[in-house]
DSSP file (Angstrom, degrees, kcal/mol; ACC not computed):
  #  RESIDUE AA STRUCTURE BP1 BP2  ACC     N-H-->O    O-->H-N    N-H-->O    O-->H-N    TCO  KAPPA ALPHA  PHI   PSI    X-CA   Y-CA   Z-CA
    1    1 A M              0   0    0      0, 0.0     2,-0.3     0, 0.0     0, 0.0   0.000 360.0 360.0 360.0 136.1  -64.1  165.7   92.5
    2    2 A K        -     0   0    0      1,-0.1     2,-0.2     0, 0.0     0, 0.0  -0.575 360.0-130.6 -78.5 135.1  -67.1  165.6   94.8
    3    3 A K        -     0   0    0     -2,-0.3    -1,-0.1     1,-0.1     3,-0.1  -0.611  17.4-121.7 -86.0 144.7  -69.1  162.3   94.8
    4    4 A L        -     0   0    0     -2,-0.2     5,-0.1     1,-0.1    -1,-0.1  -0.598  36.2 -97.8 -81.0 145.4  -72.9  162.3   94.4
    5    5 A P    >>  -     0   0    0      0, 0.0     3,-1.3     0, 0.0     4,-0.9  -0.363  31.2-121.1 -60.8 143.5  -74.9  160.7   97.2
    6    6 A I  T 34 S+     0   0    0      1,-0.3     3,-0.5     2,-0.2    -2,-0.1   0.828 110.8  59.1 -57.5 -35.2  -75.9  157.1   96.4
    7    7 A L  T 3> S+     0   0    0      1,-0.2     4,-0.6     2,-0.2    -1,-0.3   0.777 102.3  54.0 -66.6 -25.9  -79.6  158.0   96.7
    8    8 A L  H <> S+     0   0    0     -3,-1.3     4,-1.9     1,-0.2    -1,-0.2   0.750  91.6  73.5 -81.2 -25.4  -79.4  160.6   94.0
    9    9 A I  H  X S+     0   0    0     -4,-0.9     4,-1.5    -3,-0.5    -1,-0.2   0.915  95.9  47.3 -61.1 -48.2  -77.8  158.3   91.3
   10   10 A P  H  > S+     0   0    0      0, 0.0     4,-1.0     0, 0.0    -1,-0.2   0.889 110.5  54.7 -60.9 -35.9  -81.0  156.3   90.5
   11   11 A F  H >< S+     0   0    0     -4,-0.6     3,-0.6     1,-0.2    -2,-0.2   0.903 106.7  50.2 -62.0 -41.0  -82.9  159.6   90.2
   12   12 A L  H 3< S+     0   0    0     -4,-1.9    -1,-0.2     1,-0.2    -3,-0.1   0.802 105.5  57.1 -67.9 -29.0  -80.4  160.9   87.7
   13   13 A A  H 3< S+     0   0    0     -4,-1.5     2,-0.3    -5,-0.2    -1,-0.2   0.731  86.7  94.3 -74.0 -21.9  -80.7  157.8   85.6
   14   14 A F    <<  -     0   0    0     -4,-1.0     2,-0.5    -3,-0.6    -3,-0.0  -0.560  67.6-151.9 -73.2 128.5  -84.5  158.2   85.3
   15   15 A T        -     0   0    0     -2,-0.3     2,-0.3     3,-0.0    -2,-0.1  -0.872   2.4-142.2-107.2 135.9  -85.4  160.1   82.1
   16   16 A F        -     0   0    0     -2,-0.5     2,-0.7     1,-0.0     0, 0.0  -0.696  20.5-119.8 -90.8 144.1  -88.5  162.2   81.7
   17   17 A R        -     0   0    0     -2,-0.3    -1,-0.0     1,-0.0    -2,-0.0  -0.769  34.3-133.5 -85.1 117.0  -90.4  162.3   78.5
   18   18 A A        -     0   0    0     -2,-0.7    -1,-0.0     1,-0.1    -3,-0.0  -0.269  24.4 -96.3 -68.9 153.9  -90.3  165.8   77.2
   19   19 A E        -     0   0    0      1,-0.1    -1,-0.1     3,-0.0    42,-0.1  -0.484  46.9-112.4 -66.3 139.0  -93.4  167.6   76.0
   20   20 A P        -     0   0    0      0, 0.0     2,-0.6     0, 0.0    42,-0.3  -0.342  30.5-100.6 -71.7 157.0  -93.6  167.4   72.2
   21   21 A L  E     -a   62   0A   0     40,-2.6    42,-2.1    36,-0.1     2,-0.5  -0.686  37.3-133.6 -75.6 118.6  -93.3  170.4   70.1
   22   22 A Q  E     -a   63   0A   0     -2,-0.6     2,-0.3    40,-0.2    42,-0.2  -0.630  31.2-177.3 -76.6 125.5  -96.8  171.5   69.1
   23   23 A I        -     0   0    0     40,-2.7    42,-0.4    -2,-0.5     2,-0.3  -0.854  17.8-136.9-122.1 161.1  -96.9  172.3   65.4
   24   24 A S     >  -     0   0    0     -2,-0.3     4,-0.8    40,-0.1     3,-0.5  -0.720  27.0-115.0-108.7 162.6  -99.6  173.5   63.0
   25   25 A W  T  4 S+     0   0    0     -2,-0.3     3,-0.4     1,-0.2     4,-0.3   0.816 113.7  66.8 -65.0 -29.5 -100.5  172.3   59.6
   26   26 A K  T >4 S+     0   0    0      1,-0.2     3,-1.6     2,-0.2    -1,-0.2   0.887  94.7  56.4 -59.3 -39.0  -99.4  175.7   58.3
   27   27 A R  G >4 S+     0   0    0     -3,-0.5     3,-1.4     1,-0.3    -1,-0.2   0.859  99.9  59.7 -61.7 -34.3  -95.8  175.0   59.3
   28   28 A L  G 3< S+     0   0    0     -4,-0.8    -1,-0.3    -3,-0.4    -2,-0.2   0.519  85.7  78.2 -74.7  -3.4  -95.9  171.8   57.1
   29   29 A T  G <   +     0   0    0     -3,-1.6     2,-2.4    -4,-0.3    -1,-0.3   0.474  61.4 102.7 -82.5  -0.5  -96.6  173.9   54.0
   30   30 A D    <   +     0   0    0     -3,-1.4    21,-3.2    -4,-0.1    24,-0.3  -0.468  64.3  98.7 -79.2  69.6  -92.9  174.9   53.8
   31   31 A V  E     -G   50   0B   0     -2,-2.4     2,-0.4    19,-0.3    19,-0.2  -0.986  59.3-150.0-156.2 143.9  -92.4  172.5   51.0
   32   32 A Q  E     -G   49   0B   0     17,-2.0    17,-2.3    -2,-0.3     2,-0.4  -0.956  16.2-146.8-118.7 139.9  -92.3  172.6   47.2
   33   33 A F  E     -G   48   0B   0     -2,-0.4     2,-0.4    15,-0.2    13,-0.1  -0.879   8.1-165.2-111.8 139.8  -93.4  169.7   45.0
   34   34 A T  E     -G   47   0B   0     13,-2.4    13,-2.8    -2,-0.4     2,-0.6  -0.985  21.3-130.5-121.7 130.5  -91.9  168.7   41.7
   35   35 A R  E     +G   46   0B   0     -2,-0.4     2,-0.3    11,-0.2    11,-0.2  -0.703  38.3 171.9 -81.5 119.9  -93.7  166.3   39.4
   36   36 A K  E     -G   45   0B   0      9,-2.8     9,-2.7    -2,-0.6     2,-0.4  -0.947  35.0-111.0-132.4 151.1  -91.3  163.5   38.3
   37   37 A L  E     -G   44   0B   0     -2,-0.3     2,-0.9     7,-0.2     7,-0.3  -0.664  19.3-147.6 -79.1 127.9  -91.5  160.3   36.4
   38   38 A N  E >>> -G   43   0B   0      5,-3.6     4,-2.1    -2,-0.4     5,-1.2  -0.874  11.8-163.7 -93.1 105.4  -91.0  157.2   38.5
   39   39 A K  T 345S+     0   0    0     -2,-0.9    -1,-0.2     1,-0.2     5,-0.0   0.839  83.4  59.9 -63.2 -35.2  -89.4  154.9   35.8
   40   40 A E  T 345S+     0   0    0      1,-0.2    -1,-0.2    -3,-0.1    -2,-0.0   0.886 120.6  25.9 -61.1 -39.7  -89.9  151.7   37.8
   41   41 A L  T <45S-     0   0    0     -3,-0.5    -2,-0.2     2,-0.2    -1,-0.2   0.567  99.9-129.4-100.7 -11.6  -93.7  152.3   37.8
   42   42 A G  T  <5S+     0   0    0     -4,-2.1     2,-0.3     1,-0.3    -3,-0.2   0.829  70.8 112.4  66.4  31.7  -94.0  154.4   34.7
   43   43 A M  E   < -G   38   0B   0     -5,-1.2    -5,-3.6    -7,-0.0     2,-0.3  -0.939  68.1-115.2-134.0 155.0  -96.0  157.0   36.5
   44   44 A H  E     -G   37   0B   0     -2,-0.3     2,-0.3    -7,-0.3    -7,-0.2  -0.728  34.0-179.8 -89.8 140.6  -95.5  160.6   37.6
   45   45 A F  E     -G   36   0B   0     -9,-2.7    -9,-2.8    -2,-0.3     2,-0.6  -0.923  32.7-109.8-133.2 158.8  -95.5  161.4   41.3
   46   46 A L  E     -G   35   0B   0     -2,-0.3   -11,-0.2   -11,-0.2   -13,-0.0  -0.835  33.7-164.3 -90.6 120.1  -95.1  164.6   43.3
   47   47 A Y  E     -G   34   0B   0    -13,-2.8   -13,-2.4    -2,-0.6     2,-0.2  -0.901  14.1-131.8-107.1 131.8  -91.7  164.6   45.1
   48   48 A P  E     -G   33   0B   0      0, 0.0     2,-0.5     0, 0.0   -15,-0.2  -0.505  15.6-163.4 -87.0 150.0  -91.1  167.1   47.9
   49   49 A A  E     -G   32   0B   0    -17,-2.3   -17,-2.0    -2,-0.2     2,-0.2  -0.945  29.5-141.6-121.5 105.4  -88.3  169.5   48.6
   50   50 A F  E     -G   31   0B   0     -2,-0.5   -19,-0.3   -19,-0.2   -21,-0.0  -0.435  10.2-130.8 -74.0 138.5  -88.7  170.4   52.3
   51   51 A G    >>  -     0   0    0    -21,-3.2     4,-2.8    -2,-0.2     3,-0.6  -0.264  32.3 -93.2 -79.7 172.7  -88.1  174.0   53.3
   52   52 A P  H 3> S+     0   0    0      0, 0.0     4,-1.7     0, 0.0     5,-0.1   0.845 122.5  53.5 -59.7 -38.3  -85.9  175.0   56.3
   53   53 A S  H 34 S+     0   0    0      1,-0.2     4,-0.1     2,-0.2   -26,-0.0   0.827 115.0  41.8 -70.7 -27.9  -88.7  175.2   58.9
   54   54 A V  H X4 S+     0   0    0     -3,-0.6     3,-2.1   -24,-0.3     4,-0.4   0.895 110.7  55.5 -80.3 -43.6  -89.9  171.7   58.0
   55   55 A N  H >< S+     0   0    0     -4,-2.8     3,-1.3     1,-0.3    -2,-0.2   0.835  98.9  63.6 -56.4 -32.4  -86.3  170.2   57.8
   56   56 A A  T 3< S+     0   0    0     -4,-1.7    -1,-0.3     1,-0.2    -2,-0.2   0.676  97.9  57.3 -66.3 -16.0  -85.8  171.5   61.4
   57   57 A L  T X  S+     0   0    0     -3,-2.1     3,-2.6    -4,-0.1    66,-0.3   0.574  73.9 128.2 -90.1 -11.3  -88.5  169.1   62.5
   58   58 A Q  T <  S-     0   0    0     -3,-1.3    66,-0.2    -4,-0.4     3,-0.1  -0.228  86.3  -1.9 -52.5 122.5  -86.8  165.9   61.2
   59   59 A G  T 3  S+     0   0    0     64,-3.2    -1,-0.3     1,-0.3     2,-0.2   0.426 102.3 132.7  78.5  -1.4  -86.6  163.3   64.0
   60   60 A K    <   -     0   0    0     -3,-2.6    63,-2.6    63,-0.2     2,-0.6  -0.501  65.0-111.8 -84.6 151.9  -88.2  165.6   66.5
   61   61 A E  E     + B   0 122A   0     61,-0.2   -40,-2.6    -2,-0.2     2,-0.3  -0.741  51.7 169.0 -79.8 119.0  -91.0  164.7   68.9
   62   62 A I  E     -aB  21 121A   0     59,-2.9    59,-1.9    -2,-0.6     2,-0.3  -0.812  27.9-148.0-128.0 166.7  -94.1  166.7   67.7
   63   63 A S  E     +aB  22 120A   0    -42,-2.1   -40,-2.7    -2,-0.3     2,-0.3  -0.986  17.5 177.0-132.9 149.0  -97.8  166.9   68.3
   64   64 A I  E     - B   0 119A   0     55,-2.1    55,-2.5    -2,-0.3     2,-0.4  -0.993  20.5-137.5-150.4 147.1 -100.4  167.9   65.8
   65   65 A R  E     + B   0 118A   0    -42,-0.4     2,-0.3    -2,-0.3    53,-0.2  -0.881  43.4 117.7-109.5 137.1 -104.2  168.1   65.8
   66   66 A G  E     - B   0 117A   0     51,-2.5    51,-2.3    -2,-0.4     2,-0.5  -0.948  59.5 -57.3-171.7-168.0 -106.3  166.9   62.9
   67   67 A Y  E     -CB  81 116A   0     14,-2.8    14,-2.3    -2,-0.3     2,-0.3  -0.800  45.7-129.3 -97.0 127.9 -109.0  164.7   61.5
   68   68 A M  E     -C   80   0A   0     47,-2.3    46,-3.0    -2,-0.5    47,-0.4  -0.597  24.4-172.7 -77.6 133.8 -108.5  160.9   61.6
   69   69 A I  E     -C   79   0A   0     10,-2.7    10,-2.3    -2,-0.3     2,-0.3  -0.972  16.9-139.2-129.7 117.0 -108.9  159.1   58.3
   70   70 A P  E     +C   78   0A   0      0, 0.0     8,-0.2     0, 0.0     3,-0.1  -0.587  24.1 172.3 -75.1 132.2 -108.9  155.3   58.2
   71   71 A V  E    S-     0   0A   0      6,-2.8     2,-0.2    -2,-0.3     7,-0.2   0.779  82.6  -6.4-100.5 -47.1 -107.0  153.9   55.2
   72   72 A D  E > > -C   77   0A   0      5,-2.1     5,-2.6     1,-0.1     3,-0.6  -0.733  62.5-173.5-151.0  96.1 -107.2  150.2   56.3
   73   73 A E  G > 5S+     0   0    0      1,-0.2     3,-1.0    -2,-0.2    -1,-0.1   0.836  85.2  59.1 -63.2 -33.3 -108.6  149.6   59.7
   74   74 A N  G 3 5S+     0   0    0      1,-0.3    -1,-0.2     2,-0.1    34,-0.1   0.860 113.3  37.8 -64.4 -34.9 -107.8  145.9   59.6
   75   75 A D  G < 5S-     0   0    0     -3,-0.6    -1,-0.3     2,-0.1    -2,-0.2   0.263 114.8-115.5 -99.5  10.6 -104.1  146.6   59.2
   76   76 A N  T < 5 +     0   0    0     -3,-1.0     2,-0.7    -4,-0.3    28,-0.4   0.864  60.3 155.7  61.5  38.8 -104.2  149.7   61.6
   77   77 A I  E   < +C   72   0A   0     -5,-2.6    -6,-2.8    26,-0.1    -5,-2.1  -0.882   9.7 155.4-104.4 114.7 -103.4  152.1   58.8
   78   78 A Y  E     -CD  70 102A   0     -2,-0.7    24,-2.2    24,-0.6     2,-0.3  -0.921  25.2-157.9-131.5 156.4 -104.6  155.7   59.5
   79   79 A V  E     -CD  69 101A   0    -10,-2.3   -10,-2.7    -2,-0.3     2,-0.4  -0.930  14.3-137.4-125.5 158.6 -103.6  159.2   58.5
   80   80 A I  E     -CD  68 100A   0     20,-2.3    20,-2.1    -2,-0.3     2,-0.3  -0.949  26.0-162.8-113.3 140.7 -104.3  162.4   60.2
   81   81 A S  E     -CD  67  99A   0    -14,-2.3   -14,-2.8    -2,-0.4    18,-0.2  -0.890  32.1-135.9-128.3 150.5 -105.4  165.3   58.0
   82   82 A A  S    S+     0   0    0     16,-2.6    17,-0.1    -2,-0.3    -1,-0.1   0.732  97.7  40.9 -70.1 -22.9 -105.6  169.0   58.2
   83   83 A K  S    S-     0   0    0     15,-0.4   -16,-0.2   -16,-0.1     6,-0.1  -0.873  97.2 -93.2-126.6 155.7 -109.1  168.8   56.6
   84   84 A P    >   -     0   0    0      0, 0.0     3,-2.1     0, 0.0     4,-0.5  -0.184  49.6 -96.2 -62.8 164.2 -112.0  166.4   57.0
   85   85 A M  G >  S+     0   0    0      1,-0.3     3,-1.1     2,-0.2     6,-0.2   0.835 122.1  60.1 -54.1 -39.2 -112.2  163.4   54.7
   86   86 A A  G 3  S+     0   0    0      1,-0.3    -1,-0.3     4,-0.1     0, 0.0   0.703 119.2  29.1 -64.5 -18.5 -114.6  165.1   52.2
   87   87 A A  G <  S+     0   0    0     -3,-2.1    -1,-0.3     5,-0.1    -2,-0.2   0.212  97.3 116.9-124.1  13.0 -111.9  167.8   51.6
   88   88 A C  S X >S-     0   0    0     -3,-1.1     5,-2.0    -4,-0.5     3,-0.9  -0.142  81.8 -92.0 -81.6 178.0 -108.7  165.9   52.2
   89   89 A F  G > 5S+     0   0    0      1,-0.3     3,-1.5     4,-0.2     5,-0.1   0.862 122.7  57.9 -55.1 -41.6 -105.8  165.2   49.9
   90   90 A F  G 3 5S+     0   0    0      1,-0.3    -1,-0.3     2,-0.1    -4,-0.1   0.789 108.3  46.5 -65.6 -26.8 -107.3  161.8   48.8
   91   91 A C  G < 5S-     0   0    0     -3,-0.9    -1,-0.3    -6,-0.2    -2,-0.2   0.341 120.3-106.5 -97.7   7.0 -110.5  163.5   47.7
   92   92 A G  T < 5S+     0   0    0     -3,-1.5    -3,-0.2    -4,-0.3    -2,-0.1   0.535  90.9 110.8  87.3   6.7 -108.7  166.2   45.8
   93   93 A G  S   <S+     0   0    0     -5,-2.0     2,-0.3     2,-0.1    -4,-0.2   0.508  79.1  18.6 -93.7  -4.0 -109.4  169.1   48.2
   94   94 A A  S    S-     0   0    0     -6,-0.5    -2,-0.2    -5,-0.1    -6,-0.0  -0.926  80.1 -94.2-154.5 174.3 -105.9  169.6   49.5
   95   95 A G    >   -     0   0    0     -2,-0.3     3,-1.9     1,-0.1    -6,-0.2  -0.418  42.0 -99.2 -93.7 171.6 -102.2  169.0   48.9
   96   96 A P  G >  S+     0   0    0      0, 0.0     3,-0.9     0, 0.0    39,-0.2   0.660 117.6  68.7 -65.0 -15.5  -99.9  166.2   50.1
   97   97 A E  G 3  S+     0   0    0      1,-0.2   -69,-0.1    37,-0.1   -67,-0.1   0.527  87.6  69.0 -78.6  -3.9  -98.6  168.4   52.8
   98   98 A S  G <  S+     0   0    0     -3,-1.9   -16,-2.6   -69,-0.1   -15,-0.4   0.299  94.0  61.5 -99.0   9.4 -102.0  168.3   54.5
   99   99 A I  E <   -D   81   0A   0     -3,-0.9     2,-0.4   -18,-0.2    36,-0.4  -0.957  59.4-163.0-134.6 154.9 -101.8  164.6   55.6
  100  100 A M  E     -D   80   0A   0    -20,-2.1   -20,-2.3    -2,-0.3     2,-0.3  -0.995  20.9-126.7-140.2 130.5  -99.5  162.6   57.8
  101  101 A E  E     -De  79 136A   0     34,-2.9    36,-3.3    -2,-0.4     2,-0.6  -0.566  24.2-145.4 -74.2 135.7  -99.1  158.8   58.0
  102  102 A L  E     -De  78 137A   0    -24,-2.2     2,-0.7    -2,-0.3   -24,-0.6  -0.920  16.1-174.5-108.4 122.2  -99.5  157.4   61.5
  103  103 A Q  E     - e   0 138A   0     34,-2.7    37,-2.3    -2,-0.6    36,-0.5  -0.906  28.2-142.4-113.2  99.5  -97.4  154.5   62.6
  104  104 A F  E     - e   0 140A   0     -2,-0.7    35,-0.2   -28,-0.4    37,-0.2  -0.258  17.7-144.9 -72.4 146.2  -98.8  153.7   66.0
  105  105 A R  S    S+     0   0    0     35,-2.5     2,-0.4    33,-0.1    -1,-0.1   0.914  94.9  50.7 -67.2 -47.0  -96.8  152.6   69.0
  106  106 A K  S    S-     0   0    0     34,-0.5     3,-0.2     1,-0.0     2,-0.1  -0.766  89.9-129.8 -93.3 138.8  -99.8  150.3   70.1
  107  107 A K  S    S+     0   0    0     -2,-0.4   -31,-0.1     1,-0.2    -2,-0.1  -0.463  78.0  30.0 -83.6 160.2 -101.2  148.0   67.5
  108  108 A K  S    S+     0   0    0      1,-0.1     2,-0.2    -2,-0.1    -1,-0.2   0.958  70.4 170.9  57.1  63.7 -104.9  147.7   66.6
  109  109 A Q        -     0   0    0     -3,-0.2     2,-0.4   -36,-0.1    -1,-0.1  -0.617  19.4-149.7 -89.6 158.4 -106.3  151.2   67.3
  110  110 A R        +     0   0    0     -2,-0.2     2,-0.3   -34,-0.0   -37,-0.0  -0.994  20.6 167.4-134.0 128.5 -109.8  152.1   66.3
  111  111 A F        -     0   0    0     -2,-0.4     2,-0.3     4,-0.0     3,-0.0  -0.974  32.4-117.6-137.5 151.8 -110.9  155.6   65.3
  112  112 A R    >   -     0   0    0     -2,-0.3     3,-2.0     1,-0.1   -44,-0.2  -0.633  43.9 -93.5 -85.0 146.3 -114.0  157.1   63.7
  113  113 A T  T 3  S+     0   0    0     -2,-0.3   -44,-0.2     1,-0.3     3,-0.1  -0.385 111.6   9.3 -58.2 133.2 -113.6  158.9   60.3
  114  114 A D  T 3  S+     0   0    0    -46,-3.0     2,-0.3     1,-0.3    -1,-0.3   0.572  85.2 155.6  68.2  13.3 -113.1  162.6   60.9
  115  115 A E    <   -     0   0    0     -3,-2.0   -47,-2.3   -47,-0.4     2,-0.6  -0.573  43.2-130.6 -65.7 127.0 -112.7  162.2   64.7
  116  116 A V  E     +B   67   0A   0     -2,-0.3     2,-0.3   -49,-0.2   -49,-0.2  -0.743  43.7 152.8 -88.9 119.8 -110.7  165.2   65.7
  117  117 A L  E     -B   66   0A   0    -51,-2.3   -51,-2.5    -2,-0.6     2,-0.5  -0.917  42.4-125.0-141.0 162.5 -107.7  164.2   67.9
  118  118 A T  E     -B   65   0A   0     -2,-0.3    25,-2.9   -53,-0.2    26,-1.2  -0.959  30.6-171.9-110.2 132.1 -104.2  165.3   68.8
  119  119 A V  E     -BF  64 142A   0    -55,-2.5   -55,-2.1    -2,-0.5     2,-0.3  -0.872   7.2-159.1-121.6 155.8 -101.4  162.8   68.2
  120  120 A R  E     +BF  63 141A   0     21,-2.5    21,-2.0    -2,-0.3     2,-0.3  -0.931  29.6 115.1-130.1 156.7  -97.7  162.8   69.2
  121  121 A G  E     -B   62   0A   0    -59,-1.9   -59,-2.9    -2,-0.3     2,-0.6  -0.963  65.1 -57.0 168.6-174.0  -94.7  161.0   67.9
  122  122 A R  E     -BF  61 138A   0     16,-2.2    16,-2.7    -2,-0.3     2,-0.4  -0.821  51.9-133.0 -95.8 121.4  -91.4  161.3   66.1
  123  123 A L  E     - F   0 137A   0    -63,-2.6   -64,-3.2    -2,-0.6     2,-0.4  -0.581  21.2-171.4 -79.9 129.1  -91.7  163.1   62.7
  124  124 A V  E     - F   0 136A   0     12,-2.9    12,-2.3    -2,-0.4     2,-0.5  -0.982  15.2-141.9-119.2 129.8  -89.9  161.5   59.8
  125  125 A L  E     - F   0 135A   0     -2,-0.4     2,-0.6    10,-0.2    10,-0.2  -0.791  14.1-163.8 -92.2 129.6  -89.6  163.4   56.5
  126  126 A N        +     0   0    0      8,-3.2    -2,-0.0    -2,-0.5     6,-0.0  -0.940  20.8 162.6-119.7 110.4  -90.0  161.1   53.4
  127  127 A A  S    S+     0   0    0     -2,-0.6    -1,-0.1   -80,-0.1     7,-0.1   0.545  77.0  20.0-101.2  -9.6  -88.8  162.6   50.1
  128  128 A S  S    S+     0   0    0      1,-0.1     2,-1.0   -81,-0.1    -2,-0.1   0.658  86.9  95.9-137.5 -21.9  -88.5  159.5   48.0
  129  129 A D    >   -     0   0    0      1,-0.2     3,-1.7     4,-0.1    -1,-0.1  -0.668  47.0-168.8 -84.5 104.4  -90.4  156.4   49.2
  130  130 A I  T 3  S+     0   0    0     -2,-1.0    -1,-0.2     1,-0.3     4,-0.1   0.570  79.9  71.3 -71.7  -7.8  -93.6  156.4   47.2
  131  131 A D  T 3  S+     0   0    0      2,-0.1     2,-0.3    -3,-0.0    -1,-0.3   0.518 103.2  44.9 -82.7  -4.6  -95.1  153.6   49.4
  132  132 A H  S <  S-     0   0    0     -3,-1.7     4,-0.1     1,-0.0     2,-0.0  -0.906  91.5 -98.8-134.2 161.9  -95.4  156.1   52.3
  133  133 A L        -     0   0    0     -2,-0.3    -4,-0.1     2,-0.2    -2,-0.1  -0.261  36.3-109.5 -74.0 167.7  -96.6  159.6   52.7
  134  134 A N  S    S+     0   0    0    -38,-0.2    -8,-3.2     1,-0.1     2,-0.5   0.830 108.6  47.2 -68.2 -32.8  -94.2  162.6   52.9
  135  135 A Y  E    S- F   0 125A   0    -36,-0.4   -34,-2.9   -39,-0.2     2,-0.4  -0.956  71.6-178.1-113.2 126.5  -94.8  163.1   56.6
  136  136 A I  E     -eF 101 124A   0    -12,-2.3   -12,-2.9    -2,-0.5     2,-0.8  -0.988  16.2-154.7-126.0 129.2  -94.7  160.0   58.8
  137  137 A L  E >   -eF 102 123A   0    -36,-3.3   -34,-2.7    -2,-0.4     3,-0.6  -0.893  19.1-159.4-105.5 105.9  -95.3  160.1   62.6
  138  138 A K  E 3  S+eF 103 122A   0    -16,-2.7   -16,-2.2    -2,-0.8   -34,-0.1  -0.519  71.6  13.0 -85.1 150.9  -93.5  157.1   64.1
  139  139 A D  E 3  S-     0   0A   0    -36,-0.5   -35,-0.2   -35,-0.2    -1,-0.2   0.866  92.1-174.0  51.9  39.9  -94.4  155.7   67.5
  140  140 A A  E <   +e  104   0A   0    -37,-2.3   -35,-2.5    -3,-0.6   -34,-0.5  -0.297  12.7 174.6 -67.4 146.1  -97.6  157.7   67.3
  141  141 A E  E     - F   0 120A   0    -21,-2.0   -21,-2.5   -37,-0.2     2,-0.3  -0.985  33.5-112.0-149.4 147.8 -100.0  157.9   70.2
  142  142 A V  E     + F   0 119A   0     -2,-0.3   -23,-0.3   -23,-0.2   -25,-0.0  -0.620  27.2 179.3 -78.8 133.2 -103.2  159.8   70.8
  143  143 A I              0   0    0    -25,-2.9   -24,-0.2    -2,-0.3    -1,-0.1   0.538 360.0 360.0-113.6 -10.7 -102.8  162.5   73.5
  144  144 A D              0   0    0    -26,-1.2   -25,-0.1     0, 0.0    -2,-0.1   0.271 360.0 360.0-176.9 360.0 -106.4  163.9   73.4
């Protein structure tokens, strides 16, 4: 077996961060919701069954463009939405597939309501934890 030159070994150990897969909000509509009773809370919630095109994104590095919506600026809790705040899921103008929870890599970010930005991170699909949204972007960061 041929040996690699010593100078090349450190270069091979260096890993490049791949470009994220750009997705649209339309792709995230491949989901069906079922209204079910959460016995612990005694309330009905919409539980998702993700379709194949969404399931294929689980754990992948993605980017998406949307409207920033502050949930709790003091605790750095933001979502990104397909629609501005006046028409977003929280105001009854869209479905739960139109918002994504952002869990930032850097703490204490500040954004204006309805500021249009592109974010990247690792997409996690959440079908059962009612304390979080169905789409969660982990290690999120703004890329423009």
